[in-house]
N, CA, C and O atoms as a GROMACS GRO file, in nm:
protein
  220
    1MET      N    1   9.659  11.423  11.067
    1MET     CA    2   9.524  11.472  11.043
    1MET      C    3   9.527  11.611  10.980
    1MET      O    4   9.456  11.637  10.883
    2HIS      N    5   9.610  11.701  11.035
    2HIS     CA    6   9.617  11.837  10.982
    2HIS      C    7   9.678  11.840  10.842
    2HIS      O    8   9.639  11.921  10.758
    3GLN      N    9   9.774  11.751  10.817
    3GLN     CA   10   9.835  11.747  10.686
    3GLN      C   11   9.737  11.699  10.580
    3GLN      O   12   9.738  11.747  10.467
    4THR      N   13   9.652  11.606  10.617
    4THR     CA   14   9.552  11.556  10.524
    4THR      C   15   9.451  11.664  10.489
    4THR      O   16   9.412  11.679  10.373
    5ALA      N   17   9.409  11.740  10.590
    5ALA     CA   18   9.313  11.848  10.567
    5ALA      C   19   9.375  11.956  10.479
    5ALA      O   20   9.309  12.009  10.390
    6ALA      N   21   9.502  11.988  10.503
    6ALA     CA   22   9.570  12.088  10.423
    6ALA      C   23   9.584  12.041  10.278
    6ALA      O   24   9.570  12.120  10.184
    7ALA      N   25   9.613  11.913  10.260
    7ALA     CA   26   9.627  11.858  10.125
    7ALA      C   27   9.493  11.860  10.051
    7ALA      O   28   9.488  11.890   9.932
    8LEU      N   29   9.385  11.830  10.122
    8LEU     CA   30   9.253  11.833  10.059
    8LEU      C   31   9.212  11.975  10.022
    8LEU      O   32   9.155  11.998   9.915
    9LEU      N   33   9.242  12.070  10.110
    9LEU     CA   34   9.209  12.209  10.079
    9LEU      C   35   9.291  12.260   9.960
    9LEU      O   36   9.239  12.334   9.877
   10ALA      N   37   9.418  12.222   9.953
   10ALA     CA   38   9.503  12.264   9.841
   10ALA      C   39   9.453  12.204   9.711
   10ALA      O   40   9.454  12.272   9.608
   11ALA      N   41   9.409  12.080   9.714
   11ALA     CA   42   9.358  12.016   9.593
   11ALA      C   43   9.226  12.079   9.551
   11ALA      O   44   9.199  12.093   9.431
   12ALA      N   45   9.143  12.117   9.647
   12ALA     CA   46   9.014  12.177   9.616
   12ALA      C   47   9.029  12.318   9.561
   12ALA      O   48   8.947  12.363   9.481
   13SER      N   49   9.132  12.389   9.604
   13SER     CA   50   9.151  12.527   9.559
   13SER      C   51   9.204  12.534   9.416
   13SER      O   52   9.192  12.638   9.352
   14GLY      N   53   9.260  12.428   9.367
   14GLY     CA   54   9.310  12.425   9.231
   14GLY      C   55   9.451  12.479   9.216
   14GLY      O   56   9.503  12.482   9.104
   15GLN      N   57   9.514  12.519   9.323
   15GLN     CA   58   9.652  12.567   9.320
   15GLN      C   59   9.672  12.674   9.213
   15GLN      O   60   9.764  12.663   9.132
   16GLN      N   61   9.588  12.777   9.212
   16GLN     CA   62   9.599  12.880   9.109
   16GLN      C   63   9.716  12.974   9.134
   16GLN      O   64   9.769  13.032   9.039
   17GLY      N   65   9.755  12.990   9.256
   17GLY     CA   66   9.869  13.076   9.286
   17GLY      C   67   9.833  13.222   9.282
   17GLY      O   68   9.715  13.258   9.273
   18PRO      N   69   9.933  13.308   9.288
   18PRO     CA   70   9.909  13.453   9.295
   18PRO      C   71   9.895  13.521   9.159
   18PRO      O   72   9.908  13.643   9.152
   19GLY      N   73   9.870  13.447   9.052
   19GLY     CA   74   9.868  13.504   8.918
   19GLY      C   75   9.768  13.616   8.900
   19GLY      O   76   9.803  13.723   8.852
   20ASN      N   77   9.642  13.592   8.937
   20ASN     CA   78   9.540  13.695   8.919
   20ASN      C   79   9.564  13.814   9.009
   20ASN      O   80   9.544  13.929   8.968
   21THR      N   81   9.608  13.789   9.131
   21THR     CA   82   9.634  13.898   9.225
   21THR      C   83   9.748  13.986   9.175
   21THR      O   84   9.738  14.109   9.180
   22LEU      N   85   9.855  13.925   9.128
   22LEU     CA   86   9.967  14.003   9.076
   22LEU      C   87   9.927  14.083   8.952
   22LEU      O   88   9.973  14.195   8.933
   23ARG      N   89   9.843  14.024   8.869
   23ARG     CA   90   9.798  14.094   8.749
   23ARG      C   91   9.717  14.218   8.787
   23ARG      O   92   9.733  14.324   8.727
   24ILE      N   93   9.630  14.204   8.886
   24ILE     CA   94   9.549  14.318   8.931
   24ILE      C   95   9.637  14.426   8.992
   24ILE      O   96   9.618  14.545   8.966
   25VAL      N   97   9.734  14.385   9.075
   25VAL     CA   98   9.824  14.482   9.138
   25VAL      C   99   9.904  14.557   9.032
   25VAL      O  100   9.923  14.678   9.043
   26LEU      N  101   9.952  14.488   8.930
   26LEU     CA  102  10.029  14.554   8.825
   26LEU      C  103   9.944  14.653   8.746
   26LEU      O  104   9.988  14.764   8.717
   27VAL      N  105   9.822  14.614   8.710
   27VAL     CA  106   9.735  14.704   8.634
   27VAL      C  107   9.701  14.828   8.715
   27VAL      O  108   9.704  14.940   8.663
   28VAL      N  109   9.667  14.809   8.842
   28VAL     CA  110   9.632  14.924   8.927
   28VAL      C  111   9.753  15.014   8.947
   28VAL      O  112   9.739  15.137   8.948
   29SER      N  113   9.872  14.956   8.962
   29SER     CA  114   9.993  15.037   8.978
   29SER      C  115  10.023  15.119   8.854
   29SER      O  116  10.059  15.237   8.865
   30ILE      N  117  10.010  15.059   8.737
   30ILE     CA  118  10.038  15.131   8.613
   30ILE      C  119   9.937  15.244   8.592
   30ILE      O  120   9.975  15.355   8.555
   31VAL      N  121   9.810  15.214   8.615
   31VAL     CA  122   9.707  15.318   8.600
   31VAL      C  123   9.731  15.431   8.701
   31VAL      O  124   9.717  15.548   8.667
   32GLY      N  125   9.766  15.396   8.823
   32GLY     CA  126   9.795  15.497   8.924
   32GLY      C  127   9.915  15.584   8.887
   32GLY      O  128   9.913  15.705   8.909
   33ALA      N  129  10.019  15.522   8.831
   33ALA     CA  130  10.137  15.598   8.790
   33ALA      C  131  10.104  15.694   8.677
   33ALA      O  132  10.153  15.807   8.675
   34VAL      N  133  10.022  15.650   8.582
   34VAL     CA  134   9.982  15.736   8.471
   34VAL      C  135   9.900  15.854   8.523
   34VAL      O  136   9.922  15.968   8.482
   35LEU      N  137   9.806  15.828   8.612
   35LEU     CA  138   9.725  15.937   8.667
   35LEU      C  139   9.808  16.034   8.749
   35LEU      O  140   9.785  16.154   8.744
   36LEU      N  141   9.903  15.983   8.826
   36LEU     CA  142   9.991  16.070   8.904
   36LEU      C  143  10.077  16.157   8.814
   36LEU      O  144  10.094  16.276   8.840
   37ALA      N  145  10.132  16.098   8.708
   37ALA     CA  146  10.214  16.175   8.614
   37ALA      C  147  10.130  16.282   8.545
   37ALA      O  148  10.175  16.395   8.529
   38TRP      N  149  10.008  16.247   8.505
   38TRP     CA  150   9.919  16.344   8.442
   38TRP      C  151   9.888  16.458   8.537
   38TRP      O  152   9.891  16.575   8.497
   39PHE      N  153   9.859  16.427   8.661
   39PHE     CA  154   9.824  16.529   8.759
   39PHE      C  155   9.942  16.623   8.787
   39PHE      O  156   9.925  16.744   8.796
   40LEU      N  157  10.062  16.566   8.799
   40LEU     CA  158  10.179  16.649   8.827
   40LEU      C  159  10.218  16.733   8.706
   40LEU      O  160  10.251  16.851   8.721
   41LEU      N  161  10.216  16.675   8.587
   41LEU     CA  162  10.256  16.749   8.468
   41LEU      C  163  10.153  16.852   8.425
   41LEU      O  164  10.186  16.950   8.358
   42ARG      N  165  10.029  16.832   8.464
   42ARG     CA  166   9.922  16.927   8.430
   42ARG      C  167   9.949  17.063   8.495
   42ARG      O  168   9.921  17.167   8.435
   43GLY      N  169  10.003  17.062   8.616
   43GLY     CA  170  10.034  17.186   8.685
   43GLY      C  171  10.149  17.262   8.622
   43GLY      O  172  10.150  17.385   8.624
   44TYR      N  173  10.247  17.191   8.566
   44TYR     CA  174  10.362  17.258   8.505
   44TYR      C  175  10.328  17.319   8.370
   44TYR      O  176  10.396  17.411   8.326
   45ARG      N  177  10.226  17.270   8.302
   45ARG     CA  178  10.191  17.321   8.170
   45ARG      C  179  10.148  17.467   8.178
   45ARG      O  180  10.189  17.548   8.096
   46GLY      N  181  10.066  17.500   8.276
   46GLY     CA  182  10.018  17.637   8.290
   46GLY      C  183  10.120  17.728   8.357
   46GLY      O  184  10.120  17.849   8.333
   47ALA      N  185  10.208  17.673   8.440
   47ALA     CA  186  10.304  17.755   8.514
   47ALA      C  187  10.406  17.819   8.419
   47ALA      O  188  10.450  17.932   8.444
   48GLY      N  189  10.445  17.750   8.313
   48GLY     CA  190  10.545  17.804   8.221
   48GLY      C  191  10.494  17.924   8.144
   48GLY      O  192  10.568  18.021   8.126
   49SER      N  193  10.370  17.921   8.099
   49SER     CA  194  10.317  18.033   8.022
   49SER      C  195  10.287  18.154   8.111
   49SER      O  196  10.296  18.268   8.065
   50ASP      N  197  10.251  18.131   8.236
   50ASP     CA  198  10.224  18.242   8.328
   50ASP      C  199  10.353  18.318   8.361
   50ASP      O  200  10.351  18.440   8.374
   51ASN      N  201  10.463  18.245   8.376
   51ASN     CA  202  10.590  18.311   8.408
   51ASN      C  203  10.640  18.395   8.292
   51ASN      O  204  10.702  18.499   8.314
   52GLU      N  205  10.614  18.354   8.168
   52GLU     CA  206  10.659  18.432   8.052
   52GLU      C  207  10.578  18.561   8.038
   52GLU      O  208  10.632  18.662   7.993
   53ASP      N  209  10.452  18.559   8.076
   53ASP     CA  210  10.372  18.680   8.066
   53ASP      C  211  10.412  18.784   8.168
   53ASP      O  212  10.396  18.904   8.143
   54ASN      N  213  10.464  18.743   8.283
   54ASN     CA  214  10.499  18.837   8.390
   54ASN      C  215  10.630  18.910   8.362
   54ASN      O  216  10.655  19.014   8.422
   55ASP      N  217  10.716  18.858   8.274
   55ASP     CA  218  10.847  18.922   8.250
   55ASP      C  219  10.836  19.044   8.166
   55ASP      O  220  10.936  19.109   8.137
   0.00000   0.00000   0.00000
């Protein structure tokens, strides 16, 4: 009985798999990495010119 219900639910869902979920996770990860790199490198841009003025 349980196997039949599971088979019907699997057939009704269309067996799409994790494709859309993985695509969303990858896009969010890449965007997050770009924003993190921008945020970290933004601080170093001003720090270099300030140190040269103090010498």
